[in-house]
N, C-alpha and C positions, 0 to 999 in steps of 0.2 A: 192829380188828375179828376178828383170830383167836384171842381169848380168850371171844368171846361166841357165841350160838347162831346159826347162819345164818340169814338173812333168808328168807322162804317169799313164792313167788308164788301169786297167787289160785286157781292150778290144782294147787296141790301135793297136795290130797287125791285128785284125779284120777290124777296120776301115780302117787301110791301105790298106788292101788286097781287099776290097771291093770298092774301088775309093773314098773314102771319102776326101773331100777339108778339110786340118788340120790346125789349127791355134793356136797359143798361146793365149789362154784365162784365165785370172786369175791366170796366172803361170802354167797351165796346157796344154798338147798339146789335143786339143779336135776336133771333126768332127764337121765342121758348116755346110755341106749339102752332101749328096751322089749321089743325082740326081739333083732336082732344089727346091728352098726355097718354092716355091708356091706348086710344086707337092708335098712336105712332108706336108707343112700346110693344103691341101685339104686331105690328108689320114688322120689327126688326127681330123678334122671336121667332114668328111663324115665316117671315119672307124676306124682304130686304128694304132699308132704310136708306134714305141718302140725308149727310149732315154737312152743312157749312159750317167747317171749322178753322176758318182763316184768321180768327181772333188769335191763335196759338201762336206763340213766337217760333221762328225758325232761324236758327242760326249756323254758322259753319267756323270751323277752326282748321286751318292749314299751315304749313311749315313745318323746317325740321324739327321744332320744339313742339309740335302740337301735342304730342302724348304725354310728354313731362309737365307741359301746362294743365292737361286737363286731368291729369291723374292727381294732381294736387288739390283739385277744387271738388272732386266728387268721389262717391264711397265705392265705385266701382274699378277695378284694375282694367282700363283700356287697352293696356298692352296685350291683353289676351285676346282682343277682339280681331277678328279677320275681316277684311272686305266683305260686303254683303251683308253683314251681321247688324242685329240690331240688338240692345240690352237695356232695360229699366236701371236706372240708378238714382241717386239722391245727391244734389248739391248741399251741403252742409254749411254751417257757421263754425266759430272757434270753439263753440261749447258742444258741436254735435248735434245740435238743432238743424230741421230740415228747412233749408233755404228756397229749394223746391223739389219736386220730382219729375224726372225727365226722362226722354228716349233719346238714346246716343245711338247713332248710326255709323259704322266705320265705312269711309270711302277709300279709294285707292289712295288719296292724297291727303288723307285727315279724317275730320268727323262732322256730321251733321248732327244738330241737337234740335229737338223740338221743347220748349218749355211752355209754362201755364202761361196764359194771358195776363193775369194778376201780378205775376212775377217776372214778366220778360224786363220791363225797364231796370229792375235793381240787379237782375243777372247780367245785362247786358252793361250796366254802368260799374259794377264789381268787376268784372270779368276784364271788362277793358281796362282798367287800372292795372290789374295784374299783367293782362298781356305786354303791357309796355316794358316790361322785364325779362320777355320771351321773343326768341325768333319765331313770331308766328304771326299770321294774318286773322284776326277774329272778326266776323262780318253779321250784320243783322240783316237778313233778307225779307223779314215779314212784309215789308210795304212792297216789295217788289215782286211776290209771289202770292199765290193763294192756295187753300188746302181744303180738301172734301173728303169726307169719308163713306164707303160704302158698308152697310152692316146687314149681317143676316144670313140664314142659312141657303138662299137664294143666290147669295152674292156672286160666285164663282161663274154662275151661267151668265150673269149680266155682264162682268167686267171682261170676260174672256171673248165677247164680241167685239171689243176695242185692243184687249190685250191678249191674245192667245195663250203668251208666255205667262201671264199670271197663274194658270193653274198648276206650273211647276214650282211656283215660290211657295216654300215653306213659313211657317209660323214664325215672325220677327226675325225675316228675311226681306231685304229691298233689292230692288233693281233699278237700273236706269233703262226707260224706255222712249223710244221715239213716236212722236205722234204729227205725221207732218214734218216740219222742221224743228218742231220744239222737242226740247229734252224734258221727260217728267220723272220725278222720283215716284215710284211705285212700291208700297210697303204693306206687307200682311200684316196689320196691327188694328188694334180699335181699342175702345173704352166701354164695352157693353157686354162682353162675355160671349159675344158671337163670334164666328167666322167674320172675317172684313179685311179690306183695302183702304189704306189712305193714299190719297193722290197729291203732290206737290209740284207746281210748275208755275210757268208764267201767267198772268192774270187772264190774258183772252181764252187761250186755251183750256184753263180751269173751267172758267164761265162757259165754254163751248161745251164741254164734257157735261157739266151740268144740265144745261139745256137738253142734251141730246139724251141723257139716261133719265132724266125725269118724266120723257116722252115715251120711254120704253114700254111695250105691253108684254114682253115675254123674257123675264118677268117685269112687273110694273113697280118700281120702287115707290115709297111714301117719302115725302119730304117730312122730315123730322127736326124738332127744335130741342134746346137744351133741357126742357122739362122732361122728357123721357129718357134723354141721355144720362140724366139724375137717377131715375128710378132703375134704369138698366145697369148701371154700374153698381147701383147699391145691392141689387140682386147677385151679382158678381162680386161683391165684396171688394171693390178696387175703391182705395182712399182717394179723397178730395181735397187739394190743399184747401185749408182756411178751415176745414171740418176735421178730418181726421189726421190731416198733417199741419203742421206750423214749425215757425221756428223755434218753441217752446217744446217742441215733441220730436225725441231721437229716432231714428230708422228701427232701433232695436225693440223700442217699447211699442212703435206701429206693427210689428211683426214683419217687418222686411229685412230680416237677416240674409235673404239669399240675394241680396243686391249689394249687401256690404263687404268688403274685402279687407279684413284688419292687418293683412299681412304687408302693407304698403302704406305711407304716411298722405296723410290729407287733413284737412281743416276739420278739426275736433276728433282726430283718431283717437288720442289718448282717453278723452273723456267716454268714448264709445267702448274702448276698451276696459274700463271700469265698470260701465254698465253692464258689460257681458259677464265679468268677474262675478259682480255682487248681485247681478239680477234687476231688472227695471222694476222702478216702484210702482208703474200702473202698466196695463197691457191692454192692447185693442183686442175687443170682442165683437161677437156678433150675438144679436137677441132675437126671439121670436115672442111676441107677446098674443096674449087673448083676447079675443074681439077684433074691433077694427080701428080703434084708438089708434092714432100715430104716435109714436114718441118723437116730439121734437127736439132738434139741437139744443141742449143746454139742460135737459129734464135731468133731474137726479135718478140715480141708481141706486137702489137701498137693497139690504138682504133681506129675508123673511121676517126678520126681527126688528128692522127698521134703521139698521146700520148704515151710514153713508160709504158707498162704495167707489161712486166715481159719476159719469155725466154721460148722456147720450151725444154724440158728434153728429149723427145722421139719422134719419127714420123716414117710411113710406109705408103705404099698404101696398104689398107686392101685387102687380096685375098678375103674373104669372103664378105665382104660388098661393094667392087669393089669403094673403096673411100678412098680418101687421109686423114688419122687421127693423131694426136698428143696428147701428154699431156704436160703440162707444169705448171709452176707459174706465177700467176697475182695478180695485187692488188684483194683484196676482193669485191670491188666495181664492178668488171668486170667479176665475176665469175659466175653468174645466169646463167643457161641453158637459151639458145636462144638469148644472147648478141653476136652482132655482133662485130667481131672483124679483124684484119689482121696479117700475119705474113711475116716477111720482107725476102724473100729470093733473094740472087742475087742483092739486092738493091731496089727491088720492092715489092710493097705491094701485097700479095695475101688475097683475102677475106675468112674469116673463122668465125664459127658461133659455141659458147660453147654449147658442147655436153653433156647429161646427160651420166653418167658412170654406167655400163661400155657399151663400144660401141657393144658389142655381149654380148648376155646372152643364153647358150645352152637351146634348147626347154626341158621342163619337160616331162619326161616318162608318 
């Protein structure tokens, strides 16, 4: 993918014409910011932001063996899902490492899967090979659909102007809605720590909704790029593939036990059972740092006496909390909230303390 021109979402011309700073992200040309990351971040925390997330992979699995097929590939027991429900899960390798973190939606006739843009090709290739041995239809819908997200405390007011039924949709639920002659998937999900909805549908309809919502004045959403998406998800302690998650990190070390069912067989299940019995050798933590220095990915985490404990995976200066925050992996002995640590930045140790996650949790209505 690196020697090819990046893929483009159906909204790329809109992004360019509205001054977005564009960059290659996971093989896609994506908007990083339109105004400033901080302004867009605050818009989502206080009002509502609109994101183009059409780079995410959109897959479907149908057929008599759909449940059996998917259950062998992911950590979640999908047989327990009922239509309309969405669950977070991990696709694993034979060693129990994370191939991707995904959202699984149970439809009447199978499953819809949203995967990370950076992992779509390997998941499609791998699962496509496995599908040959099952009575299933496995389809990649990424290029025939588009996907956008509304996120923020005022989101329901905006989306209900077009879809009144959205107010009845609970968190991590989805429904099929009609807009004219088009069928859309409306889910109450997101990656910001705020209330929000994600919409998947035919490209012309999604582009039309984007144009309509961006012109709304009550409330007025702000177009947001991937820059604030990263600061928002970090405040909410949501792991990002390629940072907190990888093929070399297992779900239990990442603190994602809630998405793992060891009562069924799936790739890497035996290794994960051993991790559960013996305990992980490293665990994901959150840290708050003194001052405004940002702990960048890869920075060493040490004890107060200088002992190596692990490394930072993501860090930023939190616009909401006005504090430097980071996530990383350390020895289990140093993972308890309140533990004093240090992060090595440019050869100097900066004091940090282990924080309870998430750093930010939205107020309940």
